[in-house]
Structure formats: structure tokens, C-alpha cells
DSSP file (Angstrom, degrees, kcal/mol; ACC not computed):
  #  RESIDUE AA STRUCTURE BP1 BP2  ACC     N-H-->O    O-->H-N    N-H-->O    O-->H-N    TCO  KAPPA ALPHA  PHI   PSI    X-CA   Y-CA   Z-CA
    1    1 A M              0   0    0      0, 0.0    47,-0.1     0, 0.0     0, 0.0   0.000 360.0 360.0 360.0  60.2 -119.8  -55.3    5.9
    2    2 A S        +     0   0    0      2,-0.1     2,-0.2    46,-0.0    47,-0.0   0.832 360.0  93.6 -87.4 -26.8 -122.7  -57.7    5.3
    3    3 A K  S    S-     0   0    0      1,-0.1    42,-0.0     0, 0.0     0, 0.0  -0.433  86.4-115.9 -57.7 121.8 -120.9  -59.3    2.1
    4    4 A K        -     0   0    0     -2,-0.2    -1,-0.1    41,-0.0     3,-0.1  -0.471  29.5-139.9 -66.5 121.5 -119.0  -62.4    3.3
    5    5 A P        -     0   0    0      0, 0.0     2,-0.2     0, 0.0    -1,-0.0  -0.268  34.4 -75.3 -70.4 169.0 -115.4  -61.9    2.9
    6    6 A E        -     0   0    0      1,-0.1     2,-0.2    -2,-0.0    36,-0.2  -0.431  50.2-117.5 -66.6 129.8 -113.1  -64.6    1.7
    7    7 A Q        -     0   0    0     -2,-0.2     2,-0.6    -3,-0.1    -1,-0.1  -0.493  25.1-141.6 -71.0 127.1 -112.3  -67.2    4.4
    8    8 A V        -     0   0    0     -2,-0.2     2,-0.5    30,-0.2    -1,-0.1  -0.831  12.8-160.0 -92.2 123.1 -108.6  -67.3    5.3
    9    9 A K        +     0   0    0     -2,-0.6     2,-0.3     0, 0.0    30,-0.0  -0.940  17.3 167.0-115.2 119.4 -107.2  -70.7    6.0
   10   10 A L        -     0   0    0     -2,-0.5     2,-0.2     4,-0.0    -2,-0.0  -0.914  34.3-122.8-124.2 145.8 -103.9  -71.0    8.1
   11   11 A T     >  -     0   0    0     -2,-0.3     4,-2.9     1,-0.1     5,-0.3  -0.512  37.4-108.5 -82.1 165.9 -102.3  -73.9    9.7
   12   12 A T  H  > S+     0   0    0      1,-0.2     4,-2.3     2,-0.2     5,-0.2   0.896 121.3  52.3 -60.6 -36.7 -101.7  -73.4   13.4
   13   13 A E  H  > S+     0   0    0      2,-0.2     4,-2.5     1,-0.2    -1,-0.2   0.901 109.6  48.3 -66.1 -37.8  -97.9  -73.0   12.7
   14   14 A E  H  > S+     0   0    0      2,-0.2     4,-2.8     1,-0.2     5,-0.3   0.953 112.8  48.1 -71.3 -44.2  -98.5  -70.4   10.0
   15   15 A A  H  X S+     0   0    0     -4,-2.9     4,-2.7     1,-0.2    -2,-0.2   0.930 113.8  48.8 -57.3 -45.6 -101.0  -68.4   12.5
   16   16 A K  H  X S+     0   0    0     -4,-2.3     4,-2.9    -5,-0.3    -1,-0.2   0.954 110.6  48.7 -55.0 -54.4  -98.4  -68.6   15.2
   17   17 A A  H  X S+     0   0    0     -4,-2.5     4,-2.0     1,-0.2    -2,-0.2   0.940 112.7  48.6 -62.0 -45.0  -95.5  -67.4   13.0
   18   18 A L  H  X S+     0   0    0     -4,-2.8     4,-2.4    -5,-0.2    -1,-0.2   0.962 111.3  49.0 -50.1 -57.0  -97.6  -64.5   11.8
   19   19 A Q  H  X S+     0   0    0     -4,-2.7     4,-3.0    -5,-0.3     5,-0.3   0.930 110.2  51.6 -51.5 -53.8  -98.6  -63.5   15.3
   20   20 A E  H  X S+     0   0    0     -4,-2.9     4,-2.8     1,-0.2    -1,-0.2   0.877 108.6  50.4 -53.1 -50.2  -95.1  -63.7   16.5
   21   21 A Q  H  <>S+     0   0    0     -4,-2.0     5,-2.5     2,-0.2    -1,-0.2   0.869 113.5  46.8 -55.9 -45.2  -93.9  -61.4   13.5
   22   22 A V  H ><5S+     0   0    0     -4,-2.4     3,-1.8     3,-0.2    -2,-0.2   0.969 112.9  48.3 -70.0 -52.4  -96.7  -58.9   14.4
   23   23 A L  H 3<5S+     0   0    0     -4,-3.0    -2,-0.2     1,-0.3    -1,-0.2   0.861 112.0  49.2 -53.5 -39.5  -95.9  -58.9   18.1
   24   24 A N  T 3<5S-     0   0    0     -4,-2.8    -1,-0.3    -5,-0.3    -2,-0.2   0.326 110.7-119.1 -79.1   4.9  -92.2  -58.5   17.5
   25   25 A G  T < 5 +     0   0    0     -3,-1.8    -3,-0.2     1,-0.2    -2,-0.1   0.730  54.1 165.1  64.9  18.9  -92.7  -55.7   15.3
   26   26 A E      < -     0   0    0     -5,-2.5    -1,-0.2    -6,-0.2     2,-0.2  -0.272  45.7 -97.1 -75.1 159.9  -91.0  -57.4   12.4
   27   27 A E        -     0   0    0      1,-0.0     2,-0.3    -2,-0.0    -1,-0.1  -0.502  41.5-147.0 -72.5 140.7  -91.4  -56.1    8.8
   28   28 A L        -     0   0    0     -2,-0.2    -1,-0.0    -3,-0.1     2,-0.0  -0.846   9.5-120.8-112.3 156.3  -94.2  -58.0    7.0
   29   29 A S     >  -     0   0    0     -2,-0.3     4,-2.2     1,-0.1     5,-0.1  -0.256  32.6-105.6 -81.8 170.2  -94.3  -58.8    3.3
   30   30 A A  H  > S+     0   0    0      2,-0.2     4,-2.2     1,-0.2     5,-0.2   0.859 124.1  55.2 -68.2 -32.9  -97.1  -57.5    1.1
   31   31 A K  H  > S+     0   0    0      2,-0.2     4,-2.8     1,-0.2    -1,-0.2   0.947 109.1  45.8 -62.9 -47.1  -98.5  -61.1    1.1
   32   32 A Q  H  > S+     0   0    0      1,-0.2     4,-3.2     2,-0.2     5,-0.2   0.929 111.8  52.1 -66.1 -38.2  -98.5  -61.2    5.0
   33   33 A R  H  X S+     0   0    0     -4,-2.2     4,-2.3     1,-0.2    -1,-0.2   0.958 112.9  44.6 -59.5 -48.9 -100.1  -57.7    5.1
   34   34 A E  H  X S+     0   0    0     -4,-2.2     4,-2.5     1,-0.2    -1,-0.2   0.897 112.8  52.3 -61.8 -41.1 -102.8  -58.9    2.7
   35   35 A L  H  X S+     0   0    0     -4,-2.8     4,-2.3     1,-0.2    -1,-0.2   0.957 110.3  46.9 -56.7 -54.3 -103.2  -62.1    4.7
   36   36 A L  H  X S+     0   0    0     -4,-3.2     4,-2.0     1,-0.2    -1,-0.2   0.820 110.3  54.0 -64.0 -33.3 -103.6  -60.1    8.0
   37   37 A A  H  X S+     0   0    0     -4,-2.3     4,-2.5    -5,-0.2    -1,-0.2   0.920 109.0  49.0 -65.3 -41.8 -106.3  -57.7    6.4
   38   38 A G  H  X S+     0   0    0     -4,-2.5     4,-2.6     1,-0.2     5,-0.2   0.880 110.1  50.2 -65.4 -34.2 -108.2  -60.6    5.3
   39   39 A L  H  X S+     0   0    0     -4,-2.3     4,-2.6     1,-0.2    -1,-0.2   0.940 111.5  48.2 -59.7 -42.7 -108.1  -62.2    8.7
   40   40 A I  H  X S+     0   0    0     -4,-2.0     4,-2.5     2,-0.2    -2,-0.2   0.896 114.2  46.3 -68.6 -39.9 -109.2  -59.0   10.2
   41   41 A S  H  X S+     0   0    0     -4,-2.5     4,-2.3     1,-0.2    -1,-0.2   0.916 114.6  47.6 -66.9 -38.9 -112.2  -58.6    7.6
   42   42 A F  H  X S+     0   0    0     -4,-2.6     4,-2.5     2,-0.2    -2,-0.2   0.911 111.5  50.5 -70.1 -41.3 -113.2  -62.1    8.0
   43   43 A N  H  X S+     0   0    0     -4,-2.6     4,-2.4    -5,-0.2     5,-0.3   0.949 112.8  46.3 -55.7 -51.8 -113.1  -61.7   11.9
   44   44 A L  H  X S+     0   0    0     -4,-2.5     4,-2.0     1,-0.2    -2,-0.2   0.900 112.3  51.0 -66.5 -37.6 -115.3  -58.5   11.8
   45   45 A W  H  X S+     0   0    0     -4,-2.3     4,-2.3     2,-0.2    -1,-0.2   0.938 110.6  48.2 -62.1 -49.4 -117.8  -60.1    9.5
   46   46 A L  H  X S+     0   0    0     -4,-2.5     4,-1.8     1,-0.2    -2,-0.2   0.814 110.7  50.4 -59.7 -36.8 -118.1  -63.2   11.7
   47   47 A Q  H  X S+     0   0    0     -4,-2.4     4,-2.3     2,-0.2    -1,-0.2   0.883 111.4  50.0 -74.2 -42.4 -118.6  -61.1   14.9
   48   48 A Q  H  X S+     0   0    0     -4,-2.0     4,-1.5    -5,-0.3    -2,-0.2   0.901 111.8  45.8 -65.2 -40.9 -121.3  -59.1   13.1
   49   49 A Q  H  <>S+     0   0    0     -4,-2.3     5,-2.0     2,-0.2     6,-0.5   0.892 115.6  46.9 -68.6 -36.7 -123.1  -62.2   11.9
   50   50 A L  H ><5S+     0   0    0     -4,-1.8     3,-1.3     3,-0.2    -2,-0.2   0.894 111.1  52.5 -69.2 -43.0 -122.9  -63.8   15.4
   51   51 A S  H 3<5S+     0   0    0     -4,-2.3    -1,-0.2     1,-0.3    -2,-0.2   0.836 110.5  47.7 -62.3 -36.8 -124.1  -60.4   17.1
   52   52 A H  T 3<5S-     0   0    0     -4,-1.5    -1,-0.3    -5,-0.2    -2,-0.2   0.369 107.3-130.1 -89.8   5.0 -127.2  -60.4   14.8
   53   53 A A  T < 5 +     0   0    0     -3,-1.3    -3,-0.2     1,-0.1    -2,-0.1   0.831  69.0 131.4  49.2  38.7 -127.9  -64.0   15.6
   54   54 A S      < +     0   0    0     -5,-2.0     2,-0.5    -6,-0.2    -4,-0.2   0.356  49.3  80.6 -98.6   4.9 -128.2  -64.6   11.9
   55   55 A F        -     0   0    0     -6,-0.5     2,-0.2    -5,-0.1     3,-0.0  -0.925  63.0-159.9-116.4 133.3 -125.9  -67.7   12.1
   56   56 A T     >  -     0   0    0     -2,-0.5     4,-2.0     1,-0.1     5,-0.1  -0.614  36.4-105.7 -98.0 167.9 -127.0  -71.1   13.1
   57   57 A I  H  > S+     0   0    0      1,-0.2     4,-3.1     2,-0.2     5,-0.2   0.937 123.6  52.3 -53.9 -49.5 -124.8  -73.9   14.4
   58   58 A K  H  > S+     0   0    0      1,-0.2     4,-2.1     2,-0.2    -1,-0.2   0.915 108.3  49.5 -55.9 -42.8 -125.4  -75.6   10.9
   59   59 A K  H  > S+     0   0    0      2,-0.2     4,-2.1     1,-0.2    -1,-0.2   0.825 110.6  50.2 -66.7 -33.7 -124.3  -72.5    9.1
   60   60 A L  H  X S+     0   0    0     -4,-2.0     4,-2.0     2,-0.2    -2,-0.2   0.924 111.2  48.8 -64.1 -47.2 -121.1  -72.3   11.2
   61   61 A K  H  <>S+     0   0    0     -4,-3.1     5,-2.9     1,-0.2     4,-0.5   0.925 112.7  48.3 -56.3 -46.5 -120.3  -76.0   10.5
   62   62 A K  H ><5S+     0   0    0     -4,-2.1     3,-1.0    -5,-0.2    -2,-0.2   0.918 109.6  53.0 -60.9 -47.5 -120.9  -75.4    6.9
   63   63 A L  H 3<5S+     0   0    0     -4,-2.1    -1,-0.2     1,-0.3    -2,-0.2   0.872 115.6  38.3 -56.9 -40.7 -118.7  -72.3    6.9
   64   64 A F  T 3<5S-     0   0    0     -4,-2.0    -1,-0.3    -5,-0.1    -2,-0.2   0.330 117.2-108.2 -97.2   7.9 -115.7  -74.0    8.5
   65   65 A G  T < 5 +     0   0    0     -3,-1.0     2,-0.4    -4,-0.5    -3,-0.2   0.811  62.4 152.4  74.5  27.6 -116.1  -77.3    6.7
   66   66 A F      < -     0   0    0     -5,-2.9     2,-0.4    -6,-0.2    -1,-0.2  -0.796  30.0-152.9 -93.3 136.8 -117.4  -79.5    9.4
   67   67 A S        -     0   0    0     -2,-0.4     2,-0.4    -5,-0.0    -5,-0.0  -0.839  16.2-120.9-105.9 142.7 -119.6  -82.4    8.1
   68   68 A T        -     0   0    0     -2,-0.4     2,-0.5     1,-0.0     0, 0.0  -0.693  25.1-136.4 -79.8 134.7 -122.2  -84.0   10.3
   69   69 A E        -     0   0    0     -2,-0.4     2,-0.5     1,-0.0    -1,-0.0  -0.812  14.0-135.6 -96.6 128.9 -121.7  -87.7   10.8
   70   70 A K        -     0   0    0     -2,-0.5     2,-0.2     1,-0.0    -1,-0.0  -0.727  15.6-124.9 -82.3 131.1 -124.6  -89.8   10.5
   71   71 A K        -     0   0    0     -2,-0.5    -1,-0.0     1,-0.1     0, 0.0  -0.525  22.2-131.3 -77.4 137.0 -125.1  -92.5   13.1
   72   72 A S        -     0   0    0     -2,-0.2    -1,-0.1     1,-0.1     0, 0.0  -0.624  33.1 -99.0 -86.6 151.3 -125.6  -95.9   11.6
   73   73 A P        -     0   0    0      0, 0.0    -1,-0.1     0, 0.0     3,-0.1  -0.179  47.8 -89.2 -67.6 162.1 -128.5  -97.8   13.0
   74   74 A P        -     0   0    0      0, 0.0    -3,-0.0     0, 0.0     0, 0.0  -0.413  52.3 -96.1 -69.7 148.4 -127.9 -100.4   15.7
   75   75 A P        -     0   0    0      0, 0.0     2,-0.3     0, 0.0    -3,-0.0  -0.293  41.8-112.7 -63.4 145.5 -127.1 -103.9   14.4
   76   76 A M              0   0    0      1,-0.1     0, 0.0    -3,-0.1     0, 0.0  -0.614 360.0 360.0 -81.2 141.2 -130.1 -106.1   14.3
   77   77 A M              0   0    0     -2,-0.3    -1,-0.1     0, 0.0     0, 0.0   0.460 360.0 360.0-110.6 360.0 -130.1 -109.1   16.8
């Protein structure tokens, strides 16, 4: 599983609701099953990348959409 799977984006509320449904043994819709499969695929891929040390902090930030803030120079006096 070296090909990067599609990143799954959920809000905290969506993730908690899905987790509750799974833990309570509730019936999942086809969309929810697909979402869960995507989460598992992405998790496995990320674990593999991290275990092979092929990911840098810069790559992780880019993967999850974090931008680096550039510090402005101090004001001249």
C-alpha cells in the first residue's frame, strides 16, 4: 500500500457520531461504510509512511493543510 489513498476529512462531531454508531453496533449506510474503509486505508498508509521514516514534519504539515507562518522582522527603531 504505497500509493497515497484519498485523505478523509471529518469534523470532530462527524467522527464522534460515526464512532458511536460503530461502537453501538448500529447499522451503517453504504456511504458510512465507504467512509470508514477510507479512514482505515488512510490510517494504514500513514502508519506505513511513518514507520519507514519517509515523512518529514514538512510533508506532514502539507498533507494535513498546515501552513507555516513566516515571522515578520522586528520593527526598526
